[in-house]
A tleap script that builds the chain and sets N, CA, C and O, in Angstrom:
source leaprc.protein.ff14SB
mol = sequence {
  NMET MET LYS ALA ILE THR ARG ALA TYR PRO
  THR THR PRO VAL PHE THR LEU PRO GLY LEU
  ARG LEU SER ILE PRO ALA LEU SER GLY VAL
  PHE ARG ARG LEU GLU ALA TRP ARG ARG ARG
  ARG ILE ASN ARG ALA ILE LEU LEU GLN LEU
  ASN ASP ASP GLN LEU ARG ASP ILE GLY LEU
  ASN ARG GLU ASP ILE ARG LEU GLY ARG ASN
  ILE CASP
}
set mol.1.N position { 202.415 50.877 135.623 }
set mol.1.CA position { 202.702 52.159 135.012 }
set mol.1.C position { 203.105 51.929 133.551 }
set mol.1.O position { 203.905 51.043 133.252 }
set mol.2.N position { 202.545 52.731 132.655 }
set mol.2.CA position { 202.843 52.590 131.231 }
set mol.2.C position { 204.114 53.356 130.889 }
set mol.2.O position { 204.352 54.456 131.387 }
set mol.3.N position { 204.892 52.771 130.061 }
set mol.3.CA position { 206.123 53.410 129.626 }
set mol.3.C position { 205.878 54.073 128.268 }
set mol.3.O position { 205.313 53.455 127.366 }
set mol.4.N position { 206.294 55.306 128.126 }
set mol.4.CA position { 206.117 56.029 126.873 }
set mol.4.C position { 207.066 55.465 125.824 }
set mol.4.O position { 208.238 55.197 126.092 }
set mol.5.N position { 206.537 55.298 124.649 }
set mol.5.CA position { 207.364 54.803 123.551 }
set mol.5.C position { 207.911 55.999 122.799 }
set mol.5.O position { 207.159 56.847 122.319 }
set mol.6.N position { 209.186 56.054 122.705 }
set mol.6.CA position { 209.805 57.140 121.946 }
set mol.6.C position { 210.722 56.537 120.902 }
set mol.6.O position { 211.351 55.501 121.119 }
set mol.7.N position { 210.781 57.193 119.791 }
set mol.7.CA position { 211.660 56.748 118.712 }
set mol.7.C position { 212.553 57.906 118.324 }
set mol.7.O position { 212.123 59.058 118.271 }
set mol.8.N position { 213.751 57.591 118.066 }
set mol.8.CA position { 214.681 58.620 117.605 }
set mol.8.C position { 214.706 58.567 116.080 }
set mol.8.O position { 215.249 57.635 115.487 }
set mol.9.N position { 214.113 59.573 115.461 }
set mol.9.CA position { 214.107 59.634 114.008 }
set mol.9.C position { 215.305 60.440 113.538 }
set mol.9.O position { 215.694 61.418 114.177 }
set mol.10.N position { 215.884 60.032 112.429 }
set mol.10.CA position { 216.986 60.823 111.888 }
set mol.10.C position { 216.446 62.156 111.372 }
set mol.10.O position { 215.235 62.371 111.329 }
set mol.11.N position { 217.319 63.008 110.997 }
set mol.11.CA position { 216.889 64.286 110.439 }
set mol.11.C position { 216.073 64.023 109.180 }
set mol.11.O position { 215.980 62.885 108.720 }
set mol.12.N position { 215.502 65.044 108.644 }
set mol.12.CA position { 214.650 64.924 107.466 }
set mol.12.C position { 215.332 64.105 106.376 }
set mol.12.O position { 216.481 64.371 106.025 }
set mol.13.N position { 214.624 63.104 105.837 }
set mol.13.CA position { 215.228 62.296 104.774 }
set mol.13.C position { 215.615 63.157 103.579 }
set mol.13.O position { 214.931 64.122 103.238 }
set mol.14.N position { 216.705 62.794 102.966 }
set mol.14.CA position { 217.205 63.550 101.820 }
set mol.14.C position { 217.423 62.595 100.658 }
set mol.14.O position { 218.021 61.530 100.813 }
set mol.15.N position { 216.932 62.988 99.501 }
set mol.15.CA position { 217.158 62.220 98.282 }
set mol.15.C position { 218.316 62.876 97.549 }
set mol.15.O position { 218.317 64.087 97.330 }
set mol.16.N position { 219.275 62.092 97.181 }
set mol.16.CA position { 220.444 62.637 96.512 }
set mol.16.C position { 220.620 61.977 95.155 }
set mol.16.O position { 220.696 60.753 95.050 }
set mol.17.N position { 220.682 62.787 94.138 }
set mol.17.CA position { 221.011 62.355 92.787 }
set mol.17.C position { 222.231 63.159 92.370 }
set mol.17.O position { 222.513 64.193 92.976 }
set mol.18.N position { 222.952 62.725 91.371 }
set mol.18.CA position { 224.113 63.506 90.948 }
set mol.18.C position { 223.733 64.961 90.651 }
set mol.18.O position { 222.936 65.226 89.752 }
set mol.19.N position { 224.292 65.875 91.390 }
set mol.19.CA position { 224.029 67.298 91.191 }
set mol.19.C position { 222.725 67.784 91.781 }
set mol.19.O position { 222.369 68.944 91.577 }
set mol.20.N position { 221.986 66.944 92.510 }
set mol.20.CA position { 220.686 67.336 93.050 }
set mol.20.C position { 220.503 66.724 94.425 }
set mol.20.O position { 220.736 65.531 94.616 }
set mol.21.N position { 220.090 67.529 95.371 }
set mol.21.CA position { 219.840 67.044 96.726 }
set mol.21.C position { 218.527 67.663 97.189 }
set mol.21.O position { 218.434 68.881 97.343 }
set mol.22.N position { 217.517 66.833 97.410 }
set mol.22.CA position { 216.197 67.315 97.797 }
set mol.22.C position { 215.735 66.630 99.077 }
set mol.22.O position { 215.909 65.423 99.245 }
set mol.23.N position { 215.150 67.407 99.967 }
set mol.23.CA position { 214.581 66.840 101.181 }
set mol.23.C position { 213.083 66.616 100.955 }
set mol.23.O position { 212.509 67.112 99.986 }
set mol.24.N position { 212.470 65.873 101.853 }
set mol.24.CA position { 211.024 65.621 101.758 }
set mol.24.C position { 210.235 66.932 101.742 }
set mol.24.O position { 209.357 67.088 100.893 }
set mol.25.N position { 210.509 67.884 102.646 }
set mol.25.CA position { 209.756 69.150 102.577 }
set mol.25.C position { 209.939 69.876 101.246 }
set mol.25.O position { 208.998 70.482 100.734 }
set mol.26.N position { 211.139 69.817 100.691 }
set mol.26.CA position { 211.367 70.474 99.403 }
set mol.26.C position { 210.543 69.794 98.315 }
set mol.26.O position { 209.953 70.469 97.471 }
set mol.27.N position { 210.498 68.471 98.329 }
set mol.27.CA position { 209.705 67.753 97.334 }
set mol.27.C position { 208.215 68.036 97.486 }
set mol.27.O position { 207.513 68.195 96.488 }
set mol.28.N position { 207.725 68.101 98.721 }
set mol.28.CA position { 206.302 68.372 98.909 }
set mol.28.C position { 205.970 69.784 98.427 }
set mol.28.O position { 204.880 70.016 97.905 }
set mol.29.N position { 206.892 70.722 98.594 }
set mol.29.CA position { 206.681 72.073 98.080 }
set mol.29.C position { 206.586 72.088 96.565 }
set mol.29.O position { 205.769 72.807 95.990 }
set mol.30.N position { 207.428 71.290 95.922 }
set mol.30.CA position { 207.389 71.185 94.461 }
set mol.30.C position { 206.048 70.618 94.022 }
set mol.30.O position { 205.436 71.130 93.085 }
set mol.31.N position { 205.589 69.573 94.685 }
set mol.31.CA position { 204.304 68.978 94.318 }
set mol.31.C position { 203.143 69.941 94.552 }
set mol.31.O position { 202.209 69.984 93.751 }
set mol.32.N position { 203.189 70.712 95.637 }
set mol.32.CA position { 202.126 71.707 95.886 }
set mol.32.C position { 202.090 72.741 94.775 }
set mol.32.O position { 201.015 73.121 94.312 }
set mol.33.N position { 203.259 73.199 94.342 }
set mol.33.CA position { 203.302 74.206 93.278 }
set mol.33.C position { 202.804 73.633 91.948 }
set mol.33.O position { 202.104 74.312 91.197 }
set mol.34.N position { 203.166 72.396 91.667 }
set mol.34.CA position { 202.671 71.764 90.446 }
set mol.34.C position { 201.151 71.598 90.477 }
set mol.34.O position { 200.480 71.819 89.469 }
set mol.35.N position { 200.620 71.218 91.609 }
set mol.35.CA position { 199.170 71.068 91.741 }
set mol.35.C position { 198.462 72.415 91.583 }
set mol.35.O position { 197.415 72.487 90.940 }
set mol.36.N position { 199.013 73.469 92.154 }
set mol.36.CA position { 198.422 74.802 92.008 }
set mol.36.C position { 198.450 75.241 90.544 }
set mol.36.O position { 197.483 75.814 90.041 }
set mol.37.N position { 199.568 74.968 89.865 }
set mol.37.CA position { 199.677 75.320 88.451 }
set mol.37.C position { 198.632 74.555 87.640 }
set mol.37.O position { 198.000 75.124 86.750 }
set mol.38.N position { 198.448 73.268 87.943 }
set mol.38.CA position { 197.478 72.441 87.229 }
set mol.38.C position { 196.057 72.959 87.435 }
set mol.38.O position { 195.267 73.008 86.493 }
set mol.39.N position { 195.733 73.347 88.679 }
set mol.39.CA position { 194.394 73.902 88.961 }
set mol.39.C position { 194.156 75.188 88.190 }
set mol.39.O position { 193.084 75.382 87.616 }
set mol.40.N position { 195.165 76.083 88.173 }
set mol.40.CA position { 195.009 77.345 87.430 }
set mol.40.C position { 194.822 77.097 85.940 }
set mol.40.O position { 194.028 77.776 85.289 }
set mol.41.N position { 195.549 76.127 85.399 }
set mol.41.CA position { 195.449 75.807 83.976 }
set mol.41.C position { 194.045 75.292 83.645 }
set mol.41.O position { 193.468 75.671 82.626 }
set mol.42.N position { 193.504 74.439 84.496 }
set mol.42.CA position { 192.148 73.912 84.285 }
set mol.42.C position { 191.121 75.030 84.400 }
set mol.42.O position { 190.217 75.135 83.571 }
set mol.43.N position { 191.259 75.874 85.439 }
set mol.43.CA position { 190.326 76.998 85.611 }
set mol.43.C position { 190.371 77.934 84.412 }
set mol.43.O position { 189.333 78.393 83.936 }
set mol.44.N position { 191.571 78.215 83.926 }
set mol.44.CA position { 191.711 79.102 82.769 }
set mol.44.C position { 190.999 78.506 81.557 }
set mol.44.O position { 190.303 79.222 80.838 }
set mol.45.N position { 191.165 77.206 81.322 }
set mol.45.CA position { 190.517 76.552 80.177 }
set mol.45.C position { 188.998 76.623 80.291 }
set mol.45.O position { 188.308 76.851 79.297 }
set mol.46.N position { 188.484 76.431 81.484 }
set mol.46.CA position { 187.030 76.504 81.695 }
set mol.46.C position { 186.529 77.921 81.465 }
set mol.46.O position { 185.521 78.122 80.789 }
set mol.47.N position { 187.228 78.905 82.023 }
set mol.47.CA position { 186.798 80.296 81.870 }
set mol.47.C position { 186.868 80.759 80.421 }
set mol.47.O position { 186.040 81.563 79.994 }
set mol.48.N position { 187.833 80.270 79.664 }
set mol.48.CA position { 187.950 80.670 78.264 }
set mol.48.C position { 186.792 80.152 77.417 }
set mol.48.O position { 186.565 80.654 76.316 }
set mol.49.N position { 186.058 79.159 77.912 }
set mol.49.CA position { 184.897 78.648 77.184 }
set mol.49.C position { 183.669 79.530 77.365 }
set mol.49.O position { 182.702 79.410 76.612 }
set mol.50.N position { 183.699 80.419 78.365 }
set mol.50.CA position { 182.551 81.307 78.614 }
set mol.50.C position { 182.571 82.463 77.629 }
set mol.50.O position { 183.633 82.878 77.164 }
set mol.51.N position { 181.382 82.984 77.313 }
set mol.51.CA position { 181.341 84.165 76.441 }
set mol.51.C position { 181.521 85.423 77.293 }
set mol.51.O position { 181.532 85.349 78.521 }
set mol.52.N position { 181.660 86.570 76.639 }
set mol.52.CA position { 181.955 87.821 77.344 }
set mol.52.C position { 180.859 88.207 78.337 }
set mol.52.O position { 181.157 88.733 79.410 }
set mol.53.N position { 179.600 87.954 77.991 }
set mol.53.CA position { 178.507 88.279 78.914 }
set mol.53.C position { 178.578 87.426 80.179 }
set mol.53.O position { 178.370 87.925 81.285 }
set mol.54.N position { 178.868 86.162 80.011 }
set mol.54.CA position { 178.987 85.273 81.172 }
set mol.54.C position { 180.169 85.687 82.049 }
set mol.54.O position { 180.070 85.673 83.276 }
set mol.55.N position { 181.271 86.049 81.425 }
set mol.55.CA position { 182.432 86.507 82.200 }
set mol.55.C position { 182.101 87.784 82.972 }
set mol.55.O position { 182.479 87.932 84.134 }
set mol.56.N position { 181.393 88.701 82.315 }
set mol.56.CA position { 181.006 89.956 82.975 }
set mol.56.C position { 180.109 89.681 84.177 }
set mol.56.O position { 180.209 90.365 85.196 }
set mol.57.N position { 179.225 88.674 84.063 }
set mol.57.CA position { 178.333 88.310 85.169 }
set mol.57.C position { 179.109 87.879 86.412 }
set mol.57.O position { 178.657 88.109 87.534 }
set mol.58.N position { 180.257 87.265 86.222 }
set mol.58.CA position { 181.052 86.832 87.377 }
set mol.58.C position { 182.203 87.791 87.689 }
set mol.58.O position { 183.084 87.485 88.492 }
set mol.59.N position { 182.176 88.957 87.036 }
set mol.59.CA position { 183.141 90.007 87.366 }
set mol.59.C position { 184.510 89.840 86.737 }
set mol.59.O position { 185.502 90.338 87.269 }
set mol.60.N position { 184.577 89.144 85.609 }
set mol.60.CA position { 185.853 88.948 84.922 }
set mol.60.C position { 185.760 89.415 83.484 }
set mol.60.O position { 184.670 89.637 82.959 }
set mol.61.N position { 186.899 89.559 82.861 }
set mol.61.CA position { 186.956 89.795 81.421 }
set mol.61.C position { 188.107 88.977 80.849 }
set mol.61.O position { 188.872 88.371 81.599 }
set mol.62.N position { 188.232 88.956 79.543 }
set mol.62.CA position { 189.258 88.136 78.899 }
set mol.62.C position { 190.669 88.527 79.333 }
set mol.62.O position { 191.548 87.672 79.438 }
set mol.63.N position { 190.879 89.791 79.578 }
set mol.63.CA position { 192.196 90.259 80.026 }
set mol.63.C position { 192.545 89.671 81.393 }
set mol.63.O position { 193.688 89.284 81.632 }
set mol.64.N position { 191.562 89.605 82.285 }
set mol.64.CA position { 191.795 88.995 83.599 }
set mol.64.C position { 192.260 87.546 83.451 }
set mol.64.O position { 193.178 87.104 84.143 }
set mol.65.N position { 191.626 86.826 82.555 }
set mol.65.CA position { 191.974 85.425 82.350 }
set mol.65.C position { 193.371 85.313 81.748 }
set mol.65.O position { 194.186 84.496 82.177 }
set mol.66.N position { 193.631 86.153 80.744 }
set mol.66.CA position { 194.927 86.130 80.093 }
set mol.66.C position { 196.060 86.397 81.071 }
set mol.66.O position { 197.117 85.773 80.986 }
set mol.67.N position { 195.844 87.322 81.998 }
set mol.67.CA position { 196.870 87.685 82.983 }
set mol.67.C position { 196.835 86.817 84.232 }
set mol.67.O position { 197.694 86.947 85.104 }
set mol.68.N position { 195.850 85.936 84.324 }
set mol.68.CA position { 195.764 85.047 85.471 }
set mol.68.C position { 195.209 85.681 86.721 }
set mol.68.O position { 195.437 85.176 87.820 }
set mol.69.N position { 194.485 86.775 86.583 }
set mol.69.CA position { 193.893 87.454 87.753 }
set mol.69.C position { 192.630 86.733 88.204 }
set mol.69.O position { 191.791 86.364 87.383 }
set mol.70.N position { 192.499 86.535 89.512 }
set mol.70.CA position { 191.259 86.019 90.125 }
set mol.70.C position { 190.792 84.690 89.547 }
set mol.70.O position { 189.586 84.455 89.470 }
set mol.71.N position { 191.689 83.829 89.146 }
set mol.71.CA position { 191.241 82.536 88.619 }
set mol.71.C position { 191.695 81.379 89.486 }
set mol.71.O position { 191.610 80.225 89.064 }
set mol.72.N position { 192.173 81.657 90.679 }
set mol.72.CA position { 192.615 80.575 91.577 }
set mol.72.C position { 191.442 79.918 92.131 }
set mol.72.O position { 191.574 78.976 92.914 }
savepdb mol mol.pdb
quit
């Protein structure tokens, strides 16, 4: 008969710096938000290179880009 291997893991690891306490889930959330911001910034730069006719073809205008609408 096989015995199940179980491990007792401590609670979520926490990083502590003076005045700052972050858990792994909190850090992963920060990284996800930074990655989303980076993607939007790249998309915005690409869209700003298009002329008005090209933007109209894909259903956008300069105001949409400026306000960050539909560029995710």
